[in-house]
Each structure stands twice: as C-alpha cells, then as structure tokens.
C-alpha positions in Angstrom: 23.4 -34.7 136.9 20.4 -34.3 134.2 20.3 -33.5 130.9 17.9 -30.7 130.3 14.8 -30.5 127.7 14.6 -26.6 127.3 11.6 -24.4 125.8 12.5 -22.3 122.6 10.4 -19.1 122.9 9.1 -17.7 119.5 9.0 -13.9 120.3 8.7 -11.7 117.1 12.1 -10.3 117.3 13.9 -13.6 117.2 16.2 -14.7 114.3 14.8 -17.6 112.2 18.3 -19.1 111.8 20.6 -18.4 114.9 19.5 -20.9 117.2 18.7 -23.7 114.6 22.2 -23.2 113.4 23.6 -23.8 116.6 21.4 -26.7 117.6 22.1 -28.4 113.9 18.2 -28.6 113.2 16.4 -27.2 110.2 14.6 -23.7 110.5 11.0 -23.7 110.9 10.7 -20.3 109.4 9.2 -18.9 112.4 11.4 -16.6 114.7 13.2 -18.6 117.5 14.2 -15.9 120.0 15.2 -17.3 123.3 15.9 -21.0 124.6 15.7 -21.0 128.3 17.5 -23.3 130.7 16.5 -23.4 134.3 13.5 -23.5 136.5 11.7 -20.3 135.7 7.9 -20.8 136.1 7.3 -19.3 132.5 9.1 -22.1 130.9 10.9 -24.6 133.1 13.4 -27.0 131.5 12.5 -30.6 132.1 14.6 -33.5 133.3 14.1 -37.4 133.5 15.2 -39.3 136.5 13.3 -42.5 135.5 9.8 -41.4 135.7 9.5 -39.2 132.4 10.1 -35.8 131.9 9.2 -33.5 134.7 9.8 -29.7 135.2 12.9 -28.9 136.9 11.2 -26.6 139.1 9.0 -29.4 140.5 12.1 -31.4 141.2 13.5 -28.4 143.2 10.5 -27.8 144.7 10.4 -31.4 146.3 13.7 -31.0 148.0 15.5 -27.6 147.9 18.3 -28.3 149.7 19.4 -31.2 148.1 19.1 -29.6 144.6 20.4 -26.1 145.4 22.4 -26.5 148.6 21.8 -25.1 152.0 23.9 -21.7 151.2 21.8 -20.9 148.1 18.4 -21.6 149.8 19.3 -19.5 152.9 20.3 -16.7 150.4 17.6 -17.0 147.9 15.0 -19.4 149.1 13.7 -22.5 147.5 14.2 -21.6 144.1 17.1 -21.6 141.4 17.9 -18.0 141.5 19.2 -17.7 137.8 18.0 -18.3 134.4 20.4 -19.1 131.5 19.4 -18.4 127.8 20.5 -18.5 124.3 19.3 -15.4 122.9 19.0 -14.7 119.1 18.0 -11.2 118.1 17.2 -10.9 114.5 15.5 -7.5 115.1 15.7 -5.1 117.9 14.2 -5.6 121.5 12.6 -2.9 123.4 14.7 -0.2 125.3 14.3 -1.2 128.8 15.7 -1.2 132.4 15.4 -3.4 135.4 14.6 -2.2 139.0 16.9 -2.8 142.0 15.8 -5.2 144.6 14.4 -2.5 147.0 12.2 -1.0 144.4 11.3 -4.4 143.0 10.0 -5.5 146.3 8.4 -2.1 146.9 6.6 -1.9 143.5 5.5 -5.5 143.7 3.8 -5.2 147.0 2.0 -1.9 146.0 0.5 -3.6 142.8 -0.5 -6.6 144.7 -2.3 -4.4 147.3 -4.0 -2.5 144.4 -5.2 -5.8 143.2 -3.4 -5.2 139.7 -3.6 -8.7 137.9 -0.3 -10.2 137.4 -1.0 -10.5 133.6 -2.4 -7.1 133.2 -0.8 -5.2 130.4 -0.1 -2.1 132.3 1.5 -3.9 135.3 5.3 -3.1 135.9 6.2 -5.6 138.5 5.7 -9.5 138.2 7.7 -10.6 141.0 9.6 -8.9 144.2 13.2 -9.7 142.5 15.6 -7.7 140.9 17.1 -8.7 137.3 20.7 -7.8 136.8 21.6 -9.6 133.5 25.0 -10.5 131.6 25.0 -11.0 127.6 28.0 -12.8 126.3 28.4 -12.6 122.5 28.7 -16.1 120.5 28.5 -14.1 117.0 29.2 -10.5 116.6 26.6 -8.8 118.7 25.1 -5.4 118.7 23.4 -3.5 121.3 22.7 -0.2 123.2 23.9 0.2 126.8 24.3 3.1 129.3 23.9 6.8 128.7 26.7 8.6 126.6 28.0 11.8 128.4 25.8 14.6 127.4 28.2 16.4 125.1 28.7 13.3 123.0 24.8 13.0 122.7 24.6 16.5 121.8 27.2 15.9 119.0 25.2 12.6 117.7 21.7 14.9 117.9 23.5 17.9 116.1 25.1 15.7 113.4 21.5 15.0 112.0 20.8 18.8 111.3 17.0 18.5 112.4 15.7 21.7 113.9 13.3 19.7 116.2 16.3 18.3 118.1 18.0 21.6 118.6 16.2 22.3 122.0 17.4 18.8 123.3 21.1 19.6 121.9 21.1 22.9 124.1 19.9 21.1 127.1 22.5 18.2 126.8 25.3 21.1 126.5 24.1 23.4 129.3 23.1 21.5 132.6 24.8 19.0 135.0 25.1 15.6 133.3 22.6 13.7 135.0 20.1 16.6 135.1 20.5 17.1 131.4 20.0 13.4 130.6 17.0 13.2 132.7 15.5 16.4 131.3 15.7 15.3 127.8 14.6 11.6 128.1 11.5 13.0 130.1 10.9 15.4 127.2 11.2 12.8 124.6 9.1 10.1 126.4 6.3 12.9 127.3 5.9 14.5 124.2 2.7 14.7 122.2 2.8 11.6 120.1 2.1 13.1 116.7 4.6 15.7 116.9 7.2 13.1 118.3 6.6 10.7 115.7 7.1 13.5 113.0 10.4 14.3 114.8 11.5 10.7 114.7 10.9 10.3 111.2 13.0 13.5 110.1 15.7 12.1 112.4 15.5 8.5 110.9 16.1 10.1 107.4 18.9 12.1 108.4 20.5 9.2 110.3 20.2 7.1 107.2 22.3 9.8 105.2 24.8 10.1 107.7 25.5 6.2 108.0 26.0 6.2 104.2 28.5 8.9 104.7 30.6 6.5 106.8 31.8 9.1 109.3 32.9 8.3 112.8 29.5 7.7 114.1 28.2 5.8 110.9 27.5 2.4 112.7 25.5 4.1 115.4 23.5 6.3 112.7 22.9 3.1 110.9 21.5 1.5 113.8 19.1 4.4 114.8 17.9 4.5 111.2 17.0 0.6 111.5 15.5 1.2 115.0 13.1 3.8 113.2 12.4 1.2 110.2 11.4 -1.3 112.8 9.3 1.1 115.2 8.5 4.1 112.9 7.5 7.1 115.0 8.7 5.6 118.3 10.1 8.0 120.8 12.4 5.1 121.8 14.4 6.0 118.7 15.5 9.4 120.1 16.2 7.7 123.4 18.2 5.5 122.0 20.4 8.2 120.5 21.3 9.1 124.2 22.8 5.7 124.7 26.3 4.1 123.7 26.0 1.9 120.5 27.9 -1.3 121.4 29.3 -3.8 118.9 30.6 -7.1 120.8 33.1 -9.6 119.3 32.4 -13.2 120.1 33.5 -13.7 123.9 33.0 -10.1 124.8 30.1 -9.5 127.2 28.0 -6.5 128.9 26.6 -6.6 132.5 23.4 -4.6 132.8 22.7 -3.6 136.4 19.7 -2.0 138.0 18.7 1.0 136.0 20.8 0.7 133.1 18.8 1.3 129.8 19.7 -1.1 127.2 18.5 -3.1 124.2 19.9 -5.8 122.1 19.7 -5.3 118.4 21.1 -8.2 116.4 23.3 -11.1 117.0 23.5 -14.6 119.1 24.7 -14.8 122.7 24.6 -16.4 126.2 22.5 -14.4 128.5 22.4 -15.0 132.4 20.2 -13.1 134.6 18.6 -13.2 138.0 15.3 -15.3 137.9 12.9 -12.5 137.5 10.3 -10.9 135.0 10.7 -7.4 136.0 11.0 -5.0 133.0 10.3 -1.3 132.6 10.2 -0.4 129.0 11.5 3.2 127.7 10.2 2.5 124.2 10.8 0.5 120.7 7.6 -1.3 121.9 3.8 -1.1 121.3 3.7 -2.3 125.1 2.9 -0.1 128.1 5.6 2.6 129.0 5.0 4.0 132.6 7.1 7.0 132.1 7.0 8.3 136.0 7.7 4.9 137.3 10.5 4.5 134.6 12.3 7.8 135.8 12.2 6.3 139.2 14.2 3.5 138.0 16.6 4.8 135.7 20.0 5.6 136.6 21.4 8.7 134.9 25.0 7.9 135.2 27.0 8.8 132.1 30.3 6.7 131.3 31.8 3.8 129.4 29.4 0.9 128.7 31.9 -1.4 130.3 32.7 -4.2 127.7 33.7 -7.4 129.8 36.3 -9.7 128.5 36.8 -13.0 130.9 39.6 -13.3 133.4 41.3 -16.8 133.2 41.6 -18.6 136.5 43.2 -22.1 136.3 41.6 -22.7 132.6 38.1 -21.2 133.7 37.6 -18.0 131.9 35.1 -15.9 134.5 33.2 -13.1 133.8 33.1 -11.3 137.0 29.9 -9.3 138.0 28.8 -7.8 141.4 25.9 -10.1 142.0 25.6 -13.3 144.1 22.6 -14.9 142.2 25.1 -16.1 139.3 28.4 -16.2 137.6 29.1 -17.0 134.1 32.1 -18.7 133.0 33.6 -20.4 129.9 35.9 -23.3 129.3 37.6 -24.0 126.1 38.4 -27.6 126.1 41.2 -29.2 124.0 41.3 -33.0 123.2 43.2 -35.2 125.1 43.4 -32.8 128.3 42.8 -34.0 131.7 39.2 -33.5 132.8 38.5 -30.4 134.7 36.9 -30.8 138.0 33.9 -28.4 138.8 33.7 -27.8 142.5 30.5 -28.8 144.0 28.3 -27.0 146.9 26.0 -24.6 144.5 23.8 -25.3 141.6 25.2 -25.2 138.0 23.7 -25.1 134.4 26.3 -26.3 131.9 25.8 -25.3 128.2 27.9 -26.6 125.3 28.2 -24.0 122.4 30.7 -25.6 120.1 32.2 -29.3 119.7 31.4 -31.9 121.9 31.7 -32.0 125.9 31.6 -34.9 128.1 30.6 -34.2 131.6 31.5 -37.0 134.2 30.4 -37.6 137.8 32.1 -39.2 140.7 30.3 -42.6 140.3 31.5 -43.0 136.6 28.7 -41.5 134.9 28.8 -39.3 131.7 26.7 -37.1 129.6 27.7 -35.8 126.2 26.7 -32.6 125.3 26.7 -31.2 121.4 26.3 -27.5 120.5 23.0 -26.2 122.2 22.8 -29.1 124.8 22.8 -28.7 128.4 22.7 -30.0 132.0 21.7 -29.2 135.4 24.2 -30.3 138.1 22.7 -30.2 141.6 24.7 -28.8 144.5 26.3 -31.8 146.0 27.4 -33.3 142.6 31.0 -33.5 142.0 31.5 -33.1 138.3 34.3 -32.9 135.7 34.4 -31.7 131.9 36.4 -32.7 129.2 36.4 -33.1 125.3 36.8 -30.7 122.4 34.6 -27.9 122.5 33.4 -24.8 124.3 31.4 -24.8 127.5 29.6 -22.3 129.5 28.9 -22.7 133.0 26.3 -20.7 135.3 26.4 -21.1 138.9 25.1 -19.6 142.2 27.9 -17.6 144.1 26.2 -17.7 147.4 
C-alpha cells in the first residue's frame, strides 16, 4: 500500500477554493480544477518505496501482474484501467460526449493512419479507449445530463418567447423523439455563427428574466443564462437547453455512458472514469467542435438523467454502474468500530474526503489519511480500513 503524491490541474474553469478547503491548504488565487489519482500518463500519481518518488505508471509497467493482478491485466492490459479525480468546477465545463469502445478504436486507428498529430487541436481521438465516467457530489453539485423528452425541451424553448427559437419548437413537437432531437442539435451546431450568436444573446436575456420570475424551471433558466455569460454567443447554450438540468446533493451521483451529452457547471465531486482522453465537444468551448463526428457519437435517447444513490452492502455503499474498468464505493467509518476488510485481487485507490481514516495491511503496517489524501493498494495487498471519517474506494471489477 502506497501513499499517493498527486497533481492538481489548474484548468481555467476550476474553483479557486474548493480543493484547498478540502486539503486544508491556503488558496493560491489560481483555479484548482482537478486532482488526479492514478497512473494516467498526463499526470501520474507518484509513490515512494524507498528510492524517492517515482510515477505510479512506471511502477506498474515494471511488474503489471504484481500491481494489477492477472485478471485486470488479461482484461485491460498492463495499465491501471481507471482514473480517480477530485473535480472542482467554479464555472461550466464544455458540453461533451464520449465514444463507445468500438468507435474509439476505429476513430483512433483512422487518425493514426492519416497522420494526425496526437496534440493537434482538431484531433478527436487521443487513444483507442472508451471513457465512461461517474461523478459523485461532495457538495451541492450542478450539471447537465442527457436529453429531455422533446416536448419538455420545446416547453423550455417556448417559455423564452424568442422568435428565432420557434422553428426548433415546431420540430421538437412534430417528429419522432430521436429524429427531432437530432434535427434540432444539428441545426443549432451548424447554423451561421453570427446569426446564431444573436439568437443565443436574445435567448440568454429571456432566460435571465425567466429565472427571476421563480417559475417551475427557474433554476434551469438561471443555469442557461449563466452559460451564456461564460460563453457569449456559443451555440452550446441552446444545445444545453435540450438537456436535463440536474442538481445533485452530497452523496448523489451521475453515470455518463457512451454518447450521453453532459456538462458540469458548479460544485465539488469525486469523479471516476475509464483511463482515456477521448472527448468530443458539443459547445461551450473555444476548442474544436467536429459536428459530423459528434453526430455519429451522440445517443439521441430521451429520458430520466438517472441520479444514482448508493446501495449498502455490509457497510460499503456501492454505486453500481455497467462497466468493468471501475467501481466506486464509499465507507462512512465510525470511531471504535472494528476495522473493515477490503478484499484483495484487484488494484484499488482509496481517497479520504472527511475526518481521519487508517488503512492497515496484513503485516501490521498502517497509513493514516486526512481529507484529500489517497493511497494505491496493489492487487495482492490485504487491507483494512477504520477511523472516524469518509473514504471513497475505486477498484477494478475484472
């Protein structure tokens, strides 16, 4: 078991205070958006086994089966297949989707054949992996997730009383659900930029007025007005109006599978994802938006956004998701309680988010974790946890 030294990524959308408050450190005044825990090549955690800090990715590469276990290596190769993060949104992230495994492999191979540089701004696929992800709120957390039913989206747009939006309202009320959503999203993202910017501005002003009226959709309208403030004229503001506005309470989560459009708006959460960089953006960004490829990826399935609440099994609160690369669970530990064993056989990352947690090993070693501190547990390590605090556990399911 190894204490992790982690990198905090200073993306512009990050909160300046949320991660420092959790870690008990002084804010720097700069945004601190994500703290990465794992072996992603972009910012691998580091561990010290007596020779100084070295990247966890290097340790795993030196002996994959010892660190990951034979089952994980057989299923996902000699790499940790998940990445755990603390995510602190101070302003909205881009509206985005992730590909499924087949499309990721096809798209990556195609761009490799065409010689598109990995760091090219117009490149879509950075690796051949899919990127399902789960976000669990630590504070009240706001986001967008999945398509509303077209009739509901039509109500949102119609409530703005903006003439430019009426053709979209008519489409949403007329056609089969998936076809209507596809047609409107395509029209919004393909529109002439100057005309679309003017429409977005009119819609944003109207959304601000609707938010002030405190009607049934006031919170959603306020979110759309805020998006327009951060991304003036961006067609993603109208695309966002097709999506569910979701407000998570601490402990609630969202699972984002392939093709589900989503964006995080504000709040602090624990995010767990497959270890991939593949993102296709729909808007709310100055970065490249590849509309034809995006439309191949997006799933135009309307329905409930599916807020997850954990299911308790023997004191472990489990967030069930349909993927094998990872599972997230939570322990709320009480002082004086017997140490809880964590079964071995798969690699794990442990993250304390409140109080104090003590992780113990079979040979009598212990590691004390304060809020924001984390540990890597190799596949063959038998571990227990105890203390007075909250611990999140990420593990491979294979």
